[in-house]
N, CA and C of each residue as an Amber inpcrd file, in Angstrom:
protein
   276
  10.9960000  20.7540000  -5.6090000  10.3600000  20.8370000  -4.1720000
   9.9890000  19.7540000  -4.1000000   9.7810000  19.0690000  -2.6330000
   9.3390000  17.6970000  -2.4940000   8.0150000  17.7380000  -1.9070000
   7.0820000  17.0620000  -2.7360000   5.7640000  17.0670000  -2.3260000
   5.6850000  16.0830000  -1.2720000   4.1470000  15.8520000  -0.6910000
   4.1710000  15.0270000   0.2780000   3.8260000  13.8310000   0.0760000
   3.5210000  13.4900000  -1.3020000   3.4110000  12.0970000  -2.0850000
   4.7810000  11.5820000  -2.3400000   5.8130000  12.6020000  -2.6850000
   6.8160000  12.2640000  -2.8440000   7.9010000  11.7110000  -1.7200000
   7.3830000  12.6370000  -0.3390000   8.0990000  12.2070000   0.8230000
   7.4200000  10.8790000   1.2320000   6.1100000  10.7690000   1.0850000
   5.5600000   9.4310000   1.5850000   6.2120000   7.9130000   0.6010000
   6.3020000   8.4710000  -0.7210000   6.9940000   7.3530000  -1.3760000
   8.4640000   6.7090000  -1.2500000   9.1810000   7.9480000  -0.7890000
  10.6500000   7.5230000  -0.6290000  10.7040000   7.2330000   0.9300000
   9.8880000   7.5540000   1.7760000   9.8660000   6.8490000   3.0930000
   9.6350000   5.3750000   2.8250000   8.5200000   4.9790000   2.3670000
   8.4980000   3.5810000   2.2670000   9.3110000   2.7860000   1.3900000
   9.9890000   3.3540000   0.3750000  11.1360000   2.5620000  -0.0360000
  12.3390000   2.3900000   0.9730000  12.4310000   3.5900000   1.5570000
  13.7540000   3.3600000   2.7180000  13.1460000   2.3420000   3.7110000
  12.0300000   2.0620000   3.9580000  11.4540000   0.9860000   4.6150000
  11.8150000  -0.2870000   4.1680000  11.9730000  -0.2810000   2.8420000
  11.8300000  -1.6690000   2.2110000  10.9510000  -2.2580000   1.5630000
  10.0970000  -1.2920000   1.6690000   8.8610000  -1.5760000   0.8890000
   9.0030000  -1.5390000  -0.9450000   8.5400000  -3.0160000  -1.4200000
   8.8980000  -3.1940000  -2.8420000   7.6870000  -2.9810000  -3.7490000
   6.4110000  -3.3080000  -3.0220000   5.0730000  -3.3920000  -3.6030000
   4.1890000  -2.4830000  -3.0500000   3.3700000  -1.8630000  -3.7430000
   2.1800000  -1.3280000  -3.3590000   0.6330000  -1.7670000  -3.8370000
  -0.2270000  -2.0940000  -2.8710000  -1.4990000  -2.6380000  -3.6190000
  -2.3640000  -1.6500000  -3.6900000  -3.2350000  -1.2830000  -4.2590000
  -4.3210000  -0.1930000  -4.1490000  -5.4580000  -0.0990000  -5.4160000
  -6.1570000   1.0440000  -5.1530000  -6.9690000   1.5730000  -6.0670000
  -6.7570000   2.8510000  -6.0870000  -6.0330000   3.5150000  -7.3030000
  -5.7310000   4.8490000  -7.3540000  -7.3850000   5.5360000  -7.5480000
  -7.6000000   6.3950000  -6.5510000  -8.6540000   7.6700000  -6.5100000
  -7.9520000   8.9880000  -6.5520000  -8.9030000   9.8550000  -6.5540000
  -8.3170000  11.2920000  -6.5790000  -7.6040000  11.8540000  -5.6000000
  -7.5290000  11.5920000  -4.3020000  -6.7310000  12.1860000  -3.4380000
  -5.7220000  11.3580000  -3.3940000  -5.3090000   9.9500000  -3.8830000
  -4.2110000   9.0420000  -3.7420000  -3.5520000   9.0360000  -4.9540000
  -3.8830000   9.4760000  -6.0320000  -3.1190000   8.7600000  -7.0950000
  -1.7220000   9.5610000  -7.0850000  -1.3880000  10.6630000  -6.8050000
  -0.1820000  11.0440000  -6.6780000   1.0440000  10.2680000  -6.0080000
   0.6330000   9.8230000  -4.8250000   1.1160000   8.8870000  -4.0060000
   1.4540000   7.5560000  -4.9270000   0.7260000   6.6970000  -5.6560000
   0.9160000   6.0650000  -6.5600000   2.0080000   6.0870000  -7.5740000
   1.7630000   7.1190000  -8.3880000   2.8110000   7.9360000  -9.2170000
   4.1170000   8.1930000  -8.8120000   4.2930000   8.9080000  -7.6230000
   5.3770000   9.0530000  -7.1420000   6.3190000   7.4620000  -6.4550000
   5.3000000   6.7930000  -5.9260000   5.6850000   5.3930000  -5.5310000
   6.6660000   4.9580000  -6.7080000   5.9650000   4.8760000  -7.8780000
   6.6630000   4.1630000  -9.1170000   7.8490000   4.7950000  -9.5210000
   7.8430000   6.0860000  -9.2740000   9.1070000   6.7660000  -9.3900000
  10.2270000   6.5260000  -8.5860000   9.8800000   5.7940000  -7.2820000
  10.9680000   5.7230000  -6.2680000  11.2840000   4.0670000  -6.6030000
  10.6400000   3.2960000  -7.1640000  10.8130000   2.0960000  -7.5460000
  10.0960000   1.2130000  -6.8860000   9.0670000   1.7060000  -6.3610000
   7.9100000   0.6350000  -6.0070000   6.7170000   0.1470000  -7.0900000
   6.7690000  -1.3480000  -6.7950000   5.6270000  -1.5100000  -8.0530000
   4.2440000  -1.4480000  -7.6270000   3.7480000  -0.7390000  -8.3100000
   2.3980000  -0.5940000  -8.0630000   1.3230000  -1.4980000  -8.9940000
   0.3990000  -2.1500000  -7.8160000  -0.1550000  -3.1230000  -8.4250000
  -1.7100000  -2.9460000  -8.3160000  -2.4690000  -2.5740000  -9.6760000
  -3.7790000  -1.9740000  -9.4950000  -4.7620000  -3.1780000  -9.0420000
  -5.6220000  -2.8420000  -8.1030000  -6.5880000  -4.1670000  -7.6440000
  -7.9660000  -3.8130000  -8.0020000  -9.1020000  -4.4870000  -7.9170000
 -10.3900000  -4.2240000  -8.3330000 -11.1850000  -3.8700000  -7.1570000
 -10.9700000  -4.0450000  -5.6100000 -11.2600000  -3.4880000  -4.5720000
 -10.1840000  -3.5570000  -3.2180000 -10.5560000  -2.5850000  -2.4290000
  -9.9350000  -2.2460000  -1.5120000  -9.4600000  -3.8460000  -0.4190000
 -10.4880000  -4.4730000  -0.3380000 -10.3290000  -5.7490000   0.2410000
  -9.0940000  -6.6940000  -0.1070000  -9.1110000  -6.8470000  -1.5260000
  -8.3860000  -7.6480000  -2.0650000  -7.0720000  -6.9040000  -2.1330000
  -6.8960000  -5.6590000  -2.1000000  -5.7910000  -4.6520000  -1.9490000
  -5.0680000  -5.1870000  -0.7610000  -5.8950000  -5.0400000   0.3520000
  -5.3460000  -5.2290000   1.7230000  -4.7490000  -6.7570000   1.9490000
  -5.5680000  -7.6880000   1.5460000  -5.1680000  -9.2560000   1.5470000
  -3.8760000  -9.2720000   0.5240000  -3.6710000  -8.6240000  -0.4830000
  -2.5050000  -8.7290000  -1.4540000  -1.1370000  -8.3560000  -0.7330000
  -1.3980000  -7.0410000   0.0780000  -0.5970000  -6.6030000   0.6860000
   0.1420000  -7.1710000   2.0380000  -0.6100000  -7.8450000   2.4200000
  -0.2430000  -8.3260000   3.9230000   0.1620000  -9.8670000   3.5070000
  -0.2020000 -10.3640000   2.0940000   0.4030000 -11.7840000   1.5420000
   1.8200000 -11.3630000   1.1200000   1.9170000 -10.2990000   0.2600000
   3.0580000  -9.9610000  -0.1110000   4.3300000 -10.1200000   1.3160000
   3.5550000  -9.3340000   2.4950000   4.6220000  -9.1410000   3.5890000
   4.9070000 -10.4740000   4.1410000   3.9350000 -11.2740000   4.3840000
   4.3980000 -12.6930000   4.6300000   5.4000000 -13.5720000   3.8520000
   5.0510000 -13.3740000   2.5460000   6.1260000 -13.8010000   1.6320000
   7.5790000 -13.2820000   1.5930000   7.5670000 -11.8400000   1.7270000
   8.9630000 -11.2260000   1.7020000   9.5280000 -11.1290000   3.2640000
   8.7390000 -11.3130000   3.9530000   9.4920000 -10.8690000   5.4820000
   9.3220000  -9.3610000   5.6990000   8.8570000  -8.4990000   5.0330000
   8.9190000  -7.0480000   5.0140000   7.7340000  -6.4710000   4.8970000
   7.3340000  -5.4830000   5.5390000   5.8540000  -4.8010000   4.9700000
   5.7340000  -4.4040000   3.5370000   4.4100000  -4.4700000   3.3060000
   4.3870000  -3.6440000   1.9880000   3.4030000  -2.9420000   2.0270000
   2.6220000  -2.3220000   1.1970000   1.9380000  -1.1580000   1.4080000
   0.6590000  -1.3080000   0.7430000  -0.4300000  -0.8170000   1.2620000
  -1.7120000  -0.6390000   0.7180000  -2.2120000   0.8310000   0.4670000
  -2.8310000   0.9850000  -0.3740000  -3.0120000   2.3280000  -1.1580000
  -4.8420000   2.4620000  -1.2820000  -5.2730000   3.2590000  -0.2030000
  -6.6490000   3.1410000  -0.7640000  -7.1190000   4.8920000  -0.1830000
  -8.4360000   4.8660000  -0.6750000  -9.0180000   6.5020000  -0.3670000
  -9.6520000   6.2560000   0.9960000 -10.1890000   7.3500000   1.5380000
 -10.8710000   7.5040000   2.5120000 -12.0530000   7.0620000   2.5990000
 -12.6410000   7.0230000   3.7330000 -13.9340000   6.7200000   3.9200000
 -14.1950000   5.0750000   3.7440000 -15.0720000   4.8730000   2.8900000
 -15.0750000   3.2810000   2.5430000 -14.3100000   2.4150000   2.0730000
 -13.0850000   3.3150000   1.4240000 -11.6440000   2.2800000   1.1050000
 -11.4440000   2.2240000   1.9880000 -11.3010000   2.4370000   3.2550000
 -10.5860000   2.3350000   4.4480000 -11.4430000   1.1160000   5.2790000
 -12.4200000   1.4020000   5.3660000 -13.5850000   0.1960000   6.0290000
 -13.1730000  -1.0670000   4.9840000 -13.0900000  -1.0800000   3.9300000
 -12.9860000  -2.4490000   3.0350000 -11.5760000  -3.0080000   3.3140000
 -10.6650000  -2.0280000   3.7420000  -9.0650000  -2.9340000   3.7690000
  -9.0170000  -3.1860000   5.0760000  -9.4610000  -2.9330000   6.0550000
  -9.5870000  -3.1330000   7.8100000  -9.6080000  -4.5250000   7.6120000
 -10.1790000  -5.5520000   6.8350000  -9.8810000  -7.1100000   6.8900000
  -8.6290000  -7.7190000   6.8090000  -7.9260000  -7.1680000   5.9300000
  -6.5170000  -7.5230000   5.4700000  -5.5390000  -7.0280000   6.5800000
  -5.7630000  -5.9920000   6.8070000  -4.7530000  -5.4750000   8.1350000
  -5.1570000  -5.9980000   9.3200000  -6.0720000  -6.6690000   9.7100000
  -6.6540000  -7.0140000  11.0580000  -6.0250000  -8.4850000  10.7750000
  -6.2100000  -9.3030000   9.4940000  -5.5220000 -10.4200000   9.2840000
  -4.0720000 -10.3090000   9.4170000  -3.5630000  -9.5780000   8.7690000
  -1.9230000  -9.5020000   9.3120000  -1.6060000  -9.4060000  10.6280000
  -2.3980000  -8.3110000  11.3240000  -1.9430000  -7.9950000  12.8600000
  -2.1210000  -9.1610000  13.6490000  -3.5080000  -9.9740000  13.3290000
  -3.4470000 -11.2390000  14.1420000  -2.6690000 -12.1240000  13.9360000
  -1.9290000 -12.6360000  12.7090000  -1.0500000 -13.4230000  12.2350000
   0.2480000 -13.1600000  12.6140000   0.6840000 -11.8830000  13.0330000
   1.8040000 -11.1040000  13.3060000   2.8860000 -11.2070000  12.2440000
   2.0870000 -10.9600000  10.7130000   2.8570000 -10.9290000   9.9350000
   3.1230000  -9.2450000   9.3420000   4.2110000  -8.8870000   8.8620000
   4.6960000  -7.7380000   8.6740000   3.9490000  -6.6440000   7.8360000
């Protein structure tokens, strides 16, 4: 049976995602595990802001969107700067 985490991971892989940067927390740990099973390289980071900047830099270097995995609440707020930077530079 496919779980939500498995569907997310397989969808990301089908879209060409090779890297996932983030911090594993209770609600998203299964997504990181399934991503690794799908062949996506998970890179653990020290904070969400660093993860979002790493994901946008990898997107710029590869020409394809990469993934940033953070927990809800403060994790999302800390990740916004990297997402905004990628959007303003028109990077994948």
